[in-house]
Structures are given as structure tokens and as C-alpha cells.
C-alpha positions as CSV (number, residue, x, y, z in Angstrom):
1,M,-24.7,-13.0,-94.2
2,A,-23.6,-16.2,-93.1
3,I,-21.3,-15.5,-89.8
4,L,-24.3,-13.6,-88.6
5,N,-26.4,-16.3,-88.8
6,E,-23.4,-18.5,-87.3
7,E,-23.6,-16.0,-84.4
8,K,-27.3,-15.9,-84.1
9,R,-27.2,-19.6,-84.2
10,I,-24.7,-20.2,-81.3
11,R,-26.0,-17.5,-79.1
12,L,-29.5,-19.4,-79.5
13,E,-27.6,-22.7,-78.7
14,D,-26.3,-21.4,-75.4
15,A,-29.8,-20.1,-74.6
16,Y,-31.4,-23.4,-75.0
17,K,-28.6,-25.0,-73.1
18,K,-28.8,-23.0,-70.2
19,A,-32.5,-23.2,-70.3
20,W,-32.3,-27.1,-70.4
21,I,-29.8,-27.2,-67.5
22,A,-32.0,-25.1,-65.3
23,Q,-35.2,-27.3,-66.4
24,N,-33.5,-30.6,-65.7
25,K,-32.5,-29.6,-62.4
26,K,-35.9,-28.7,-61.2
27,D,-37.0,-32.0,-62.7
28,V,-34.6,-33.7,-60.7
29,L,-35.8,-31.9,-57.5
30,V,-39.4,-33.1,-58.2
31,K,-38.8,-36.4,-59.4
32,P,-35.1,-38.1,-58.3
33,E,-35.8,-41.1,-60.4
34,L,-35.7,-39.1,-63.5
35,K,-31.5,-38.5,-62.9
36,I,-30.4,-38.8,-65.9
37,R,-26.4,-39.1,-67.0
38,S,-25.6,-36.1,-68.9
39,V,-22.5,-34.1,-69.0
40,F,-24.5,-31.6,-67.3
41,T,-26.0,-33.1,-64.6
42,A,-23.2,-35.4,-63.9
43,E,-20.6,-32.7,-62.7
44,K,-23.4,-32.1,-60.0
45,M,-23.9,-35.2,-58.8
46,C,-20.4,-36.6,-58.5
47,N,-19.0,-33.7,-57.0
48,K,-21.6,-35.0,-54.1
49,R,-20.4,-38.5,-53.9
50,P,-17.5,-39.6,-52.1
51,L,-14.4,-41.1,-53.9
52,S,-14.0,-45.0,-53.2
53,K,-10.8,-46.2,-52.8
54,N,-10.2,-47.2,-56.7
55,A,-11.3,-43.7,-57.7
56,Q,-8.9,-42.2,-55.3
57,V,-5.9,-43.9,-56.8
58,V,-7.7,-43.0,-60.4
59,N,-8.0,-39.5,-59.8
60,N,-4.4,-38.8,-58.1
61,M,-2.7,-40.8,-61.4
62,L,-5.4,-38.2,-63.5
63,L,-4.0,-35.4,-61.7
64,D,-0.2,-36.4,-62.4
65,G,-0.7,-36.0,-66.0
66,K,-1.2,-39.9,-66.9
67,E,-3.8,-41.3,-69.5
68,P,-6.5,-43.6,-68.8
69,K,-4.6,-46.4,-70.9
70,Q,-1.4,-46.0,-68.6
71,I,-3.3,-46.3,-65.1
72,A,-5.1,-49.0,-66.8
73,K,-1.7,-50.9,-67.3
74,T,-0.2,-49.6,-64.0
75,L,-3.2,-51.2,-62.3
76,L,-3.8,-54.3,-64.2
77,E,-7.3,-52.9,-64.5
78,N,-9.2,-52.9,-67.5
79,L,-9.8,-49.8,-69.5
80,K,-13.7,-49.8,-69.6
81,F,-13.2,-49.9,-65.6
82,I,-11.0,-47.0,-65.5
83,Q,-13.3,-45.1,-68.0
84,T,-16.3,-46.0,-65.9
85,L,-14.7,-44.4,-62.6
86,I,-13.8,-41.6,-64.6
87,T,-17.2,-41.0,-65.5
88,K,-19.1,-42.2,-62.5
89,Y,-16.7,-39.9,-60.0
90,N,-16.3,-36.9,-62.9
91,L,-12.8,-37.4,-62.4
92,P,-9.9,-36.1,-62.1
93,R,-11.2,-33.5,-59.1
94,K,-9.2,-31.4,-57.4
């Protein structure tokens, strides 16, 4: 019985997630100021944004398999700065 309830809950969550993403996209088209930073909209928004020079370097290093801590140490940057670039530009990109 518990397994059926769990499966039903997962199906409902997936349906809710899809409906939420669709409504979020409609809202942003109507009112661009409603852009929110979320996992679902960040990918859509960031893929259109061209990478800055720093973001290109970080992206290449991420694609090479380096961790954010390693990148920060190599570039002599703050870890928070590297994490912000990763989030802002949805890195790594191919």
C-alpha cells in the first residue's frame, strides 16, 4: 500500500512540476520583471546569455573535470565568485 502511495505522489509531483514550469514561462512572457531565479528558468534564461571572458574560462575548466574549489585556487579568485558564475551562466555548457 505504501509503495502505491509513493508512486502516486511521485506522479503528482511530476505533473505539478510540469504545470508550474509552463505557468512560469507564460508569466515571464507577460511580465519580464517576474523573472525568478530557479533551477527551471535559469537554464532557459542563461543559455541565451553569452558567456563573459571569466565565464568562458570557468566553463572550459569545468568541462575538463575540475571542481569549483580547484578553479578558484587556480584563478586566484574567491570560491563564491566562481559559484556565482556557475549559477549565473548555468555552467558547464558545451
